[in-house]
PDB file with one MODEL, atoms N, CA, C and O in Angstrom:
MODEL        1
ATOM      1  N   MET A   1     -72.310 -41.549 -69.595  1.00  0.00           N
ATOM      2  CA  MET A   1     -73.464 -42.493 -69.631  1.00  0.00           C
ATOM      3  C   MET A   1     -74.644 -42.175 -69.123  1.00  0.00           C
ATOM      4  O   MET A   1     -74.845 -41.454 -68.146  1.00  0.00           O
ATOM      5  N   LYS A   2     -75.761 -42.946 -70.073  1.00  0.00           N
ATOM      6  CA  LYS A   2     -76.605 -42.912 -69.233  1.00  0.00           C
ATOM      7  C   LYS A   2     -77.470 -44.064 -69.521  1.00  0.00           C
ATOM      8  O   LYS A   2     -77.595 -44.632 -70.606  1.00  0.00           O
ATOM      9  N   ILE A   3     -78.224 -44.415 -68.077  1.00  0.00           N
ATOM     10  CA  ILE A   3     -78.626 -45.652 -68.144  1.00  0.00           C
ATOM     11  C   ILE A   3     -80.143 -45.317 -67.848  1.00  0.00           C
ATOM     12  O   ILE A   3     -80.547 -44.377 -67.163  1.00  0.00           O
ATOM     13  N   ILE A   4     -80.874 -46.232 -68.473  1.00  0.00           N
ATOM     14  CA  ILE A   4     -82.462 -46.358 -68.257  1.00  0.00           C
ATOM     15  C   ILE A   4     -83.275 -47.690 -68.290  1.00  0.00           C
ATOM     16  O   ILE A   4     -83.230 -48.526 -69.193  1.00  0.00           O
ATOM     17  N   TYR A   5     -83.879 -47.734 -67.375  1.00  0.00           N
ATOM     18  CA  TYR A   5     -84.625 -49.169 -67.086  1.00  0.00           C
ATOM     19  C   TYR A   5     -85.861 -48.769 -67.738  1.00  0.00           C
ATOM     20  O   TYR A   5     -86.036 -47.618 -67.340  1.00  0.00           O
ATOM     21  N   ASP A   6     -86.923 -49.110 -68.603  1.00  0.00           N
ATOM     22  CA  ASP A   6     -87.917 -49.066 -68.955  1.00  0.00           C
ATOM     23  C   ASP A   6     -88.842 -50.276 -68.252  1.00  0.00           C
ATOM     24  O   ASP A   6     -88.435 -51.421 -68.453  1.00  0.00           O
ATOM     25  N   PRO A   7     -89.902 -50.136 -67.545  1.00  0.00           N
ATOM     26  CA  PRO A   7     -90.433 -51.343 -66.529  1.00  0.00           C
ATOM     27  C   PRO A   7     -91.465 -52.014 -67.411  1.00  0.00           C
ATOM     28  O   PRO A   7     -91.627 -53.226 -67.271  1.00  0.00           O
ATOM     29  N   TYR A   8     -92.385 -51.157 -68.567  1.00  0.00           N
ATOM     30  CA  TYR A   8     -92.948 -51.713 -69.239  1.00  0.00           C
ATOM     31  C   TYR A   8     -92.645 -52.809 -70.403  1.00  0.00           C
ATOM     32  O   TYR A   8     -93.317 -53.781 -70.747  1.00  0.00           O
ATOM     33  N   ALA A   9     -91.220 -52.248 -70.963  1.00  0.00           N
ATOM     34  CA  ALA A   9     -90.795 -52.883 -71.634  1.00  0.00           C
ATOM     35  C   ALA A   9     -89.749 -54.343 -71.284  1.00  0.00           C
ATOM     36  O   ALA A   9     -89.203 -55.265 -71.891  1.00  0.00           O
ATOM     37  N   ASP A  10     -89.937 -53.746 -69.701  1.00  0.00           N
ATOM     38  CA  ASP A  10     -88.436 -54.531 -69.146  1.00  0.00           C
ATOM     39  C   ASP A  10     -87.037 -54.944 -69.869  1.00  0.00           C
ATOM     40  O   ASP A  10     -86.344 -55.948 -70.038  1.00  0.00           O
ATOM     41  N   ALA A  11     -87.043 -53.495 -70.208  1.00  0.00           N
ATOM     42  CA  ALA A  11     -85.562 -53.503 -70.707  1.00  0.00           C
ATOM     43  C   ALA A  11     -84.465 -52.184 -70.283  1.00  0.00           C
ATOM     44  O   ALA A  11     -84.619 -50.963 -70.259  1.00  0.00           O
ATOM     45  N   LEU A  12     -83.589 -52.863 -70.047  1.00  0.00           N
ATOM     46  CA  LEU A  12     -82.374 -51.827 -69.698  1.00  0.00           C
ATOM     47  C   LEU A  12     -81.516 -51.474 -71.018  1.00  0.00           C
ATOM     48  O   LEU A  12     -81.251 -52.244 -71.941  1.00  0.00           O
ATOM     49  N   SER A  13     -81.162 -50.179 -70.888  1.00  0.00           N
ATOM     50  CA  SER A  13     -80.897 -49.600 -72.319  1.00  0.00           C
ATOM     51  C   SER A  13     -79.108 -48.769 -71.050  1.00  0.00           C
ATOM     52  O   SER A  13     -79.097 -48.524 -69.844  1.00  0.00           O
ATOM     53  N   ILE A  14     -78.479 -48.681 -71.627  1.00  0.00           N
ATOM     54  CA  ILE A  14     -77.566 -48.092 -71.787  1.00  0.00           C
ATOM     55  C   ILE A  14     -76.366 -47.596 -72.864  1.00  0.00           C
ATOM     56  O   ILE A  14     -75.705 -48.244 -73.676  1.00  0.00           O
ATOM     57  N   SER A  15     -76.375 -46.299 -72.548  1.00  0.00           N
ATOM     58  CA  SER A  15     -75.728 -45.571 -73.822  1.00  0.00           C
ATOM     59  C   SER A  15     -74.022 -44.824 -73.541  1.00  0.00           C
ATOM     60  O   SER A  15     -73.766 -43.811 -72.890  1.00  0.00           O
ATOM     61  N   PHE A  16     -73.325 -45.483 -74.077  1.00  0.00           N
ATOM     62  CA  PHE A  16     -71.912 -45.278 -73.519  1.00  0.00           C
ATOM     63  C   PHE A  16     -71.219 -43.828 -74.262  1.00  0.00           C
ATOM     64  O   PHE A  16     -70.334 -43.132 -73.766  1.00  0.00           O
ATOM     65  N   ARG A  17     -71.887 -43.626 -75.546  1.00  0.00           N
ATOM     66  CA  ARG A  17     -71.552 -42.288 -75.966  1.00  0.00           C
ATOM     67  C   ARG A  17     -73.032 -42.149 -76.874  1.00  0.00           C
ATOM     68  O   ARG A  17     -73.764 -42.986 -77.401  1.00  0.00           O
ATOM     69  N   GLU A  18     -73.072 -40.503 -76.758  1.00  0.00           N
ATOM     70  CA  GLU A  18     -74.249 -39.921 -77.286  1.00  0.00           C
ATOM     71  C   GLU A  18     -73.771 -39.634 -78.665  1.00  0.00           C
ATOM     72  O   GLU A  18     -72.632 -39.215 -78.870  1.00  0.00           O
ATOM     73  N   GLY A  19     -74.701 -39.875 -79.687  1.00  0.00           N
ATOM     74  CA  GLY A  19     -74.645 -39.306 -81.298  1.00  0.00           C
ATOM     75  C   GLY A  19     -73.608 -40.175 -82.281  1.00  0.00           C
ATOM     76  O   GLY A  19     -73.394 -39.895 -83.461  1.00  0.00           O
ATOM     77  N   GLY A  20     -73.203 -40.926 -81.787  1.00  0.00           N
ATOM     78  CA  GLY A  20     -72.541 -41.910 -82.722  1.00  0.00           C
ATOM     79  C   GLY A  20     -73.439 -42.506 -83.311  1.00  0.00           C
ATOM     80  O   GLY A  20     -74.569 -42.702 -82.864  1.00  0.00           O
ATOM     81  N   LYS A  21     -72.818 -43.015 -84.877  1.00  0.00           N
ATOM     82  CA  LYS A  21     -73.849 -43.461 -85.521  1.00  0.00           C
ATOM     83  C   LYS A  21     -73.466 -45.246 -85.788  1.00  0.00           C
ATOM     84  O   LYS A  21     -72.422 -45.754 -86.197  1.00  0.00           O
ATOM     85  N   VAL A  22     -74.639 -45.824 -85.413  1.00  0.00           N
ATOM     86  CA  VAL A  22     -74.430 -47.252 -85.446  1.00  0.00           C
ATOM     87  C   VAL A  22     -73.512 -47.953 -86.561  1.00  0.00           C
ATOM     88  O   VAL A  22     -74.072 -47.461 -87.540  1.00  0.00           O
ATOM     89  N   LYS A  23     -72.948 -48.399 -86.862  1.00  0.00           N
ATOM     90  CA  LYS A  23     -72.315 -49.341 -87.783  1.00  0.00           C
ATOM     91  C   LYS A  23     -72.915 -50.951 -87.527  1.00  0.00           C
ATOM     92  O   LYS A  23     -73.464 -51.618 -88.403  1.00  0.00           O
ATOM     93  N   LYS A  24     -72.728 -51.293 -86.444  1.00  0.00           N
ATOM     94  CA  LYS A  24     -73.026 -52.755 -86.722  1.00  0.00           C
ATOM     95  C   LYS A  24     -73.333 -53.155 -85.078  1.00  0.00           C
ATOM     96  O   LYS A  24     -72.696 -52.837 -84.074  1.00  0.00           O
ATOM     97  N   THR A  25     -74.813 -54.144 -85.256  1.00  0.00           N
ATOM     98  CA  THR A  25     -75.301 -54.314 -83.782  1.00  0.00           C
ATOM     99  C   THR A  25     -74.635 -56.084 -83.898  1.00  0.00           C
ATOM    100  O   THR A  25     -74.395 -56.741 -84.911  1.00  0.00           O
ATOM    101  N   ILE A  26     -74.472 -56.486 -82.326  1.00  0.00           N
ATOM    102  CA  ILE A  26     -73.879 -57.484 -82.371  1.00  0.00           C
ATOM    103  C   ILE A  26     -74.769 -58.230 -81.198  1.00  0.00           C
ATOM    104  O   ILE A  26     -75.057 -57.547 -80.216  1.00  0.00           O
ATOM    105  N   GLU A  27     -75.228 -59.628 -81.255  1.00  0.00           N
ATOM    106  CA  GLU A  27     -76.077 -60.430 -80.027  1.00  0.00           C
ATOM    107  C   GLU A  27     -74.801 -60.868 -79.309  1.00  0.00           C
ATOM    108  O   GLU A  27     -74.143 -61.752 -79.857  1.00  0.00           O
ATOM    109  N   ILE A  28     -74.312 -60.296 -78.003  1.00  0.00           N
ATOM    110  CA  ILE A  28     -73.355 -60.702 -77.169  1.00  0.00           C
ATOM    111  C   ILE A  28     -73.977 -61.919 -76.353  1.00  0.00           C
ATOM    112  O   ILE A  28     -73.122 -62.606 -75.792  1.00  0.00           O
ATOM    113  N   ALA A  29     -75.172 -62.283 -76.192  1.00  0.00           N
ATOM    114  CA  ALA A  29     -75.939 -63.214 -75.303  1.00  0.00           C
ATOM    115  C   ALA A  29     -77.640 -62.919 -76.065  1.00  0.00           C
ATOM    116  O   ALA A  29     -77.840 -61.905 -76.734  1.00  0.00           O
ATOM    117  N   PRO A  30     -78.625 -63.857 -75.850  1.00  0.00           N
ATOM    118  CA  PRO A  30     -79.387 -63.852 -75.952  1.00  0.00           C
ATOM    119  C   PRO A  30     -80.398 -62.637 -75.708  1.00  0.00           C
ATOM    120  O   PRO A  30     -80.215 -62.521 -74.496  1.00  0.00           O
ATOM    121  N   GLU A  31     -81.220 -61.774 -75.983  1.00  0.00           N
ATOM    122  CA  GLU A  31     -81.735 -60.924 -76.063  1.00  0.00           C
ATOM    123  C   GLU A  31     -80.713 -59.673 -75.274  1.00  0.00           C
ATOM    124  O   GLU A  31     -81.163 -58.753 -74.592  1.00  0.00           O
ATOM    125  N   MET A  32     -79.811 -59.827 -75.458  1.00  0.00           N
ATOM    126  CA  MET A  32     -78.471 -58.511 -74.963  1.00  0.00           C
ATOM    127  C   MET A  32     -77.528 -57.951 -76.325  1.00  0.00           C
ATOM    128  O   MET A  32     -76.424 -58.431 -76.581  1.00  0.00           O
ATOM    129  N   MET A  33     -78.114 -56.953 -77.064  1.00  0.00           N
ATOM    130  CA  MET A  33     -77.454 -56.009 -78.378  1.00  0.00           C
ATOM    131  C   MET A  33     -76.805 -55.414 -77.964  1.00  0.00           C
ATOM    132  O   MET A  33     -77.142 -54.850 -76.923  1.00  0.00           O
ATOM    133  N   LEU A  34     -75.384 -55.157 -78.566  1.00  0.00           N
ATOM    134  CA  LEU A  34     -74.462 -54.414 -78.633  1.00  0.00           C
ATOM    135  C   LEU A  34     -74.410 -53.390 -79.387  1.00  0.00           C
ATOM    136  O   LEU A  34     -73.952 -53.806 -80.451  1.00  0.00           O
ATOM    137  N   ASP A  35     -74.646 -52.092 -79.485  1.00  0.00           N
ATOM    138  CA  ASP A  35     -74.215 -51.586 -80.820  1.00  0.00           C
ATOM    139  C   ASP A  35     -72.968 -51.022 -80.910  1.00  0.00           C
ATOM    140  O   ASP A  35     -72.536 -50.684 -79.808  1.00  0.00           O
ATOM    141  N   LEU A  36     -72.049 -50.745 -82.072  1.00  0.00           N
ATOM    142  CA  LEU A  36     -71.006 -50.345 -82.127  1.00  0.00           C
ATOM    143  C   LEU A  36     -71.014 -49.310 -83.470  1.00  0.00           C
ATOM    144  O   LEU A  36     -71.951 -49.265 -84.267  1.00  0.00           O
ATOM    145  N   ASP A  37     -69.503 -48.302 -83.585  1.00  0.00           N
ATOM    146  CA  ASP A  37     -69.576 -47.542 -84.163  1.00  0.00           C
ATOM    147  C   ASP A  37     -68.700 -47.967 -85.308  1.00  0.00           C
ATOM    148  O   ASP A  37     -68.241 -49.103 -85.423  1.00  0.00           O
ATOM    149  N   GLU A  38     -68.441 -46.680 -86.398  1.00  0.00           N
ATOM    150  CA  GLU A  38     -67.152 -47.079 -87.380  1.00  0.00           C
ATOM    151  C   GLU A  38     -65.968 -47.575 -86.401  1.00  0.00           C
ATOM    152  O   GLU A  38     -65.298 -47.790 -87.411  1.00  0.00           O
ATOM    153  N   LYS A  39     -65.397 -47.824 -85.713  1.00  0.00           N
ATOM    154  CA  LYS A  39     -64.622 -47.650 -84.847  1.00  0.00           C
ATOM    155  C   LYS A  39     -64.743 -48.969 -84.475  1.00  0.00           C
ATOM    156  O   LYS A  39     -63.712 -49.404 -83.962  1.00  0.00           O
ATOM    157  N   LEU A  40     -65.657 -49.761 -84.559  1.00  0.00           N
ATOM    158  CA  LEU A  40     -66.230 -50.890 -83.557  1.00  0.00           C
ATOM    159  C   LEU A  40     -65.860 -50.582 -82.001  1.00  0.00           C
ATOM    160  O   LEU A  40     -65.406 -51.467 -81.275  1.00  0.00           O
ATOM    161  N   ARG A  41     -66.147 -48.947 -81.448  1.00  0.00           N
ATOM    162  CA  ARG A  41     -66.605 -48.755 -80.422  1.00  0.00           C
ATOM    163  C   ARG A  41     -67.530 -48.912 -79.785  1.00  0.00           C
ATOM    164  O   ARG A  41     -68.352 -48.331 -80.493  1.00  0.00           O
ATOM    165  N   PRO A  42     -68.324 -49.428 -78.562  1.00  0.00           N
ATOM    166  CA  PRO A  42     -69.641 -49.704 -78.198  1.00  0.00           C
ATOM    167  C   PRO A  42     -70.441 -48.462 -78.351  1.00  0.00           C
ATOM    168  O   PRO A  42     -69.841 -47.664 -77.632  1.00  0.00           O
ATOM    169  N   LEU A  43     -71.709 -47.689 -79.010  1.00  0.00           N
ATOM    170  CA  LEU A  43     -71.971 -47.038 -78.082  1.00  0.00           C
ATOM    171  C   LEU A  43     -73.387 -47.457 -77.375  1.00  0.00           C
ATOM    172  O   LEU A  43     -73.853 -46.647 -76.573  1.00  0.00           O
ATOM    173  N   TYR A  44     -73.884 -48.307 -77.548  1.00  0.00           N
ATOM    174  CA  TYR A  44     -75.141 -48.747 -76.821  1.00  0.00           C
ATOM    175  C   TYR A  44     -75.103 -49.942 -76.161  1.00  0.00           C
ATOM    176  O   TYR A  44     -74.205 -50.702 -76.522  1.00  0.00           O
ATOM    177  N   LEU A  45     -75.837 -50.318 -75.290  1.00  0.00           N
ATOM    178  CA  LEU A  45     -76.099 -51.806 -74.801  1.00  0.00           C
ATOM    179  C   LEU A  45     -77.685 -52.061 -74.702  1.00  0.00           C
ATOM    180  O   LEU A  45     -78.271 -51.195 -74.052  1.00  0.00           O
ATOM    181  N   GLU A  46     -78.286 -52.831 -75.096  1.00  0.00           N
ATOM    182  CA  GLU A  46     -79.735 -53.043 -74.828  1.00  0.00           C
ATOM    183  C   GLU A  46     -80.201 -54.378 -74.239  1.00  0.00           C
ATOM    184  O   GLU A  46     -80.321 -55.260 -75.089  1.00  0.00           O
ATOM    185  N   ILE A  47     -80.485 -54.721 -73.014  1.00  0.00           N
ATOM    186  CA  ILE A  47     -80.998 -56.071 -72.364  1.00  0.00           C
ATOM    187  C   ILE A  47     -82.231 -56.011 -71.871  1.00  0.00           C
ATOM    188  O   ILE A  47     -82.635 -55.407 -70.878  1.00  0.00           O
ATOM    189  N   LEU A  48     -83.038 -56.956 -72.951  1.00  0.00           N
ATOM    190  CA  LEU A  48     -84.403 -57.237 -73.036  1.00  0.00           C
ATOM    191  C   LEU A  48     -84.563 -58.413 -71.841  1.00  0.00           C
ATOM    192  O   LEU A  48     -83.557 -58.920 -71.345  1.00  0.00           O
ATOM    193  N   GLY A  49     -85.310 -58.624 -71.613  1.00  0.00           N
ATOM    194  CA  GLY A  49     -85.811 -59.195 -70.078  1.00  0.00           C
ATOM    195  C   GLY A  49     -85.044 -58.705 -69.190  1.00  0.00           C
ATOM    196  O   GLY A  49     -84.333 -59.707 -69.116  1.00  0.00           O
ATOM    197  N   ALA A  50     -84.621 -58.059 -68.507  1.00  0.00           N
ATOM    198  CA  ALA A  50     -83.921 -57.638 -67.723  1.00  0.00           C
ATOM    199  C   ALA A  50     -83.812 -57.756 -66.226  1.00  0.00           C
ATOM    200  O   ALA A  50     -82.761 -57.543 -65.623  1.00  0.00           O
ATOM    201  N   LYS A  51     -85.014 -58.124 -65.618  1.00  0.00           N
ATOM    202  CA  LYS A  51     -85.326 -58.688 -64.348  1.00  0.00           C
ATOM    203  C   LYS A  51     -84.987 -59.874 -64.190  1.00  0.00           C
ATOM    204  O   LYS A  51     -84.555 -60.215 -63.089  1.00  0.00           O
ATOM    205  N   GLU A  52     -85.086 -60.745 -65.175  1.00  0.00           N
ATOM    206  CA  GLU A  52     -84.600 -62.018 -65.707  1.00  0.00           C
ATOM    207  C   GLU A  52     -83.594 -62.252 -65.518  1.00  0.00           C
ATOM    208  O   GLU A  52     -83.263 -62.986 -64.587  1.00  0.00           O
ATOM    209  N   LYS A  53     -82.732 -61.688 -66.368  1.00  0.00           N
ATOM    210  CA  LYS A  53     -81.326 -61.613 -66.478  1.00  0.00           C
ATOM    211  C   LYS A  53     -80.161 -61.325 -65.268  1.00  0.00           C
ATOM    212  O   LYS A  53     -79.166 -61.952 -64.905  1.00  0.00           O
ATOM    213  N   LEU A  54     -80.859 -59.932 -64.789  1.00  0.00           N
ATOM    214  CA  LEU A  54     -80.277 -59.132 -63.953  1.00  0.00           C
ATOM    215  C   LEU A  54     -80.433 -59.475 -62.523  1.00  0.00           C
ATOM    216  O   LEU A  54     -79.500 -59.383 -61.725  1.00  0.00           O
ATOM    217  N   GLY A  55     -81.942 -59.976 -62.122  1.00  0.00           N
ATOM    218  CA  GLY A  55     -82.492 -59.997 -61.167  1.00  0.00           C
ATOM    219  C   GLY A  55     -83.360 -58.470 -60.919  1.00  0.00           C
ATOM    220  O   GLY A  55     -83.109 -57.408 -61.488  1.00  0.00           O
ATOM    221  N   LYS A  56     -84.607 -58.768 -59.737  1.00  0.00           N
ATOM    222  CA  LYS A  56     -85.351 -58.136 -59.607  1.00  0.00           C
ATOM    223  C   LYS A  56     -84.738 -56.760 -59.111  1.00  0.00           C
ATOM    224  O   LYS A  56     -84.829 -55.669 -59.673  1.00  0.00           O
ATOM    225  N   ALA A  57     -84.049 -57.093 -57.845  1.00  0.00           N
ATOM    226  CA  ALA A  57     -83.422 -55.814 -57.122  1.00  0.00           C
ATOM    227  C   ALA A  57     -82.275 -54.752 -57.845  1.00  0.00           C
ATOM    228  O   ALA A  57     -81.981 -53.637 -57.414  1.00  0.00           O
ATOM    229  N   ALA A  58     -81.804 -55.312 -58.868  1.00  0.00           N
ATOM    230  CA  ALA A  58     -80.894 -54.538 -59.785  1.00  0.00           C
ATOM    231  C   ALA A  58     -81.698 -54.168 -60.589  1.00  0.00           C
ATOM    232  O   ALA A  58     -81.061 -53.414 -61.324  1.00  0.00           O
ATOM    233  N   THR A  59     -82.876 -54.221 -60.988  1.00  0.00           N
ATOM    234  CA  THR A  59     -83.676 -53.466 -62.285  1.00  0.00           C
ATOM    235  C   THR A  59     -84.577 -52.069 -61.212  1.00  0.00           C
ATOM    236  O   THR A  59     -85.373 -51.290 -61.737  1.00  0.00           O
ATOM    237  N   GLU A  60     -84.266 -52.031 -59.892  1.00  0.00           N
ATOM    238  CA  GLU A  60     -84.812 -51.175 -58.905  1.00  0.00           C
ATOM    239  C   GLU A  60     -84.159 -50.221 -58.512  1.00  0.00           C
ATOM    240  O   GLU A  60     -84.527 -49.063 -58.314  1.00  0.00           O
ATOM    241  N   GLU A  61     -82.671 -50.925 -58.329  1.00  0.00           N
ATOM    242  CA  GLU A  61     -81.606 -49.990 -57.803  1.00  0.00           C
ATOM    243  C   GLU A  61     -80.094 -49.979 -58.528  1.00  0.00           C
ATOM    244  O   GLU A  61     -79.366 -50.966 -58.634  1.00  0.00           O
ATOM    245  N   VAL A  62     -79.840 -48.818 -58.935  1.00  0.00           N
ATOM    246  CA  VAL A  62     -78.352 -49.185 -59.893  1.00  0.00           C
ATOM    247  C   VAL A  62     -77.417 -48.087 -58.808  1.00  0.00           C
ATOM    248  O   VAL A  62     -77.786 -47.038 -58.281  1.00  0.00           O
ATOM    249  N   SER A  63     -76.175 -48.753 -58.736  1.00  0.00           N
ATOM    250  CA  SER A  63     -75.059 -48.510 -58.005  1.00  0.00           C
ATOM    251  C   SER A  63     -73.748 -48.480 -58.906  1.00  0.00           C
ATOM    252  O   SER A  63     -73.440 -49.281 -59.789  1.00  0.00           O
ATOM    253  N   MET A  64     -73.075 -47.397 -58.483  1.00  0.00           N
ATOM    254  CA  MET A  64     -71.709 -47.168 -59.588  1.00  0.00           C
ATOM    255  C   MET A  64     -70.507 -47.068 -58.906  1.00  0.00           C
ATOM    256  O   MET A  64     -70.169 -46.096 -58.230  1.00  0.00           O
ATOM    257  N   LYS A  65     -69.760 -48.239 -59.117  1.00  0.00           N
ATOM    258  CA  LYS A  65     -68.377 -48.245 -58.251  1.00  0.00           C
ATOM    259  C   LYS A  65     -67.481 -47.689 -59.583  1.00  0.00           C
ATOM    260  O   LYS A  65     -67.887 -47.562 -60.738  1.00  0.00           O
ATOM    261  N   ASN A  66     -66.089 -47.391 -59.026  1.00  0.00           N
ATOM    262  CA  ASN A  66     -65.319 -46.636 -59.273  1.00  0.00           C
ATOM    263  C   ASN A  66     -65.345 -45.852 -60.910  1.00  0.00           C
ATOM    264  O   ASN A  66     -64.751 -46.105 -61.958  1.00  0.00           O
ATOM    265  N   LEU A  67     -66.530 -44.606 -60.431  1.00  0.00           N
ATOM    266  CA  LEU A  67     -67.123 -43.794 -61.449  1.00  0.00           C
ATOM    267  C   LEU A  67     -65.939 -42.699 -61.734  1.00  0.00           C
ATOM    268  O   LEU A  67     -65.401 -41.969 -60.902  1.00  0.00           O
ATOM    269  N   VAL A  68     -65.709 -42.778 -62.994  1.00  0.00           N
ATOM    270  CA  VAL A  68     -64.560 -41.624 -63.665  1.00  0.00           C
ATOM    271  C   VAL A  68     -65.391 -41.073 -64.289  1.00  0.00           C
ATOM    272  O   VAL A  68     -66.505 -41.467 -64.635  1.00  0.00           O
ATOM    273  N   PHE A  69     -64.653 -39.719 -64.535  1.00  0.00           N
ATOM    274  CA  PHE A  69     -64.931 -38.533 -65.643  1.00  0.00           C
ATOM    275  C   PHE A  69     -63.530 -38.199 -65.748  1.00  0.00           C
ATOM    276  O   PHE A  69     -62.576 -38.394 -64.995  1.00  0.00           O
ATOM    277  N   GLY A  70     -63.677 -37.524 -67.123  1.00  0.00           N
ATOM    278  CA  GLY A  70     -62.736 -37.010 -67.912  1.00  0.00           C
ATOM    279  C   GLY A  70     -61.584 -38.048 -68.085  1.00  0.00           C
ATOM    280  O   GLY A  70     -62.046 -39.112 -68.497  1.00  0.00           O
ATOM    281  N   LYS A  71     -60.562 -38.074 -67.947  1.00  0.00           N
ATOM    282  CA  LYS A  71     -59.626 -38.635 -68.758  1.00  0.00           C
ATOM    283  C   LYS A  71     -58.724 -39.369 -67.285  1.00  0.00           C
ATOM    284  O   LYS A  71     -57.802 -38.915 -66.607  1.00  0.00           O
ATOM    285  N   ASN A  72     -59.361 -40.455 -67.225  1.00  0.00           N
ATOM    286  CA  ASN A  72     -58.751 -41.712 -66.058  1.00  0.00           C
ATOM    287  C   ASN A  72     -58.850 -40.931 -64.681  1.00  0.00           C
ATOM    288  O   ASN A  72     -58.204 -41.393 -63.741  1.00  0.00           O
ATOM    289  N   LYS A  73     -59.689 -39.658 -64.462  1.00  0.00           N
ATOM    290  CA  LYS A  73     -59.672 -39.061 -63.044  1.00  0.00           C
ATOM    291  C   LYS A  73     -60.713 -39.677 -62.276  1.00  0.00           C
ATOM    292  O   LYS A  73     -61.771 -39.884 -62.870  1.00  0.00           O
ATOM    293  N   PRO A  74     -60.607 -40.065 -60.875  1.00  0.00           N
ATOM    294  CA  PRO A  74     -61.654 -40.223 -60.135  1.00  0.00           C
ATOM    295  C   PRO A  74     -62.514 -39.346 -59.995  1.00  0.00           C
ATOM    296  O   PRO A  74     -62.049 -38.212 -59.881  1.00  0.00           O
ATOM    297  N   ALA A  75     -64.039 -39.474 -59.944  1.00  0.00           N
ATOM    298  CA  ALA A  75     -65.170 -37.990 -59.955  1.00  0.00           C
ATOM    299  C   ALA A  75     -64.731 -38.187 -58.381  1.00  0.00           C
ATOM    300  O   ALA A  75     -64.347 -39.166 -57.741  1.00  0.00           O
ATOM    301  N   LYS A  76     -64.991 -36.645 -58.016  1.00  0.00           N
ATOM    302  CA  LYS A  76     -64.870 -35.820 -57.205  1.00  0.00           C
ATOM    303  C   LYS A  76     -66.441 -36.017 -56.809  1.00  0.00           C
ATOM    304  O   LYS A  76     -67.254 -35.900 -57.725  1.00  0.00           O
ATOM    305  N   ILE A  77     -66.992 -36.357 -55.280  1.00  0.00           N
ATOM    306  CA  ILE A  77     -68.044 -36.834 -55.273  1.00  0.00           C
ATOM    307  C   ILE A  77     -68.190 -36.016 -53.619  1.00  0.00           C
ATOM    308  O   ILE A  77     -67.486 -36.412 -52.689  1.00  0.00           O
ATOM    309  N   PRO A  78     -69.095 -34.965 -53.456  1.00  0.00           N
ATOM    310  CA  PRO A  78     -68.626 -34.236 -52.160  1.00  0.00           C
ATOM    311  C   PRO A  78     -69.502 -35.357 -51.172  1.00  0.00           C
ATOM    312  O   PRO A  78     -70.336 -36.175 -51.559  1.00  0.00           O
ATOM    313  N   ALA A  79     -68.942 -35.067 -49.538  1.00  0.00           N
ATOM    314  CA  ALA A  79     -69.368 -35.773 -48.587  1.00  0.00           C
ATOM    315  C   ALA A  79     -70.381 -35.598 -48.229  1.00  0.00           C
ATOM    316  O   ALA A  79     -70.681 -34.410 -48.109  1.00  0.00           O
ATOM    317  N   VAL A  80     -71.252 -36.447 -47.933  1.00  0.00           N
ATOM    318  CA  VAL A  80     -72.347 -36.270 -47.211  1.00  0.00           C
ATOM    319  C   VAL A  80     -72.093 -36.304 -45.554  1.00  0.00           C
ATOM    320  O   VAL A  80     -71.354 -37.082 -44.950  1.00  0.00           O
ATOM    321  N   ALA A  81     -72.862 -35.312 -45.038  1.00  0.00           N
ATOM    322  CA  ALA A  81     -72.720 -34.812 -43.341  1.00  0.00           C
ATOM    323  C   ALA A  81     -73.959 -36.014 -42.791  1.00  0.00           C
ATOM    324  O   ALA A  81     -74.260 -36.089 -41.600  1.00  0.00           O
TER     325      ALA A  81
ENDMDL
END
C-alpha cells in the first residue's frame, strides 16, 4: 500500500494494489473516488479537498494501526531503545 499527499492539489491518494487495470470508478462520497479492478477489488482511492474532509492535522501526519504484511501476519517492528 502506498499513501501520497499532494499539498498543492490538496489530494490524498491511496494505492492498495500496484499494476492493476481499472475497470470501474465509483464516487463513494463527494470528491472521493474509488477505482476497482475487473473483480471489483479496490485499487486506488483519491480524496480531493483532503484537508477539509480529514482535517489539517490528518494531512500532516499519518499513523497506522494493526499494520499487517503477508497473509494475516502482524508486522514485526523492531523495538526502539
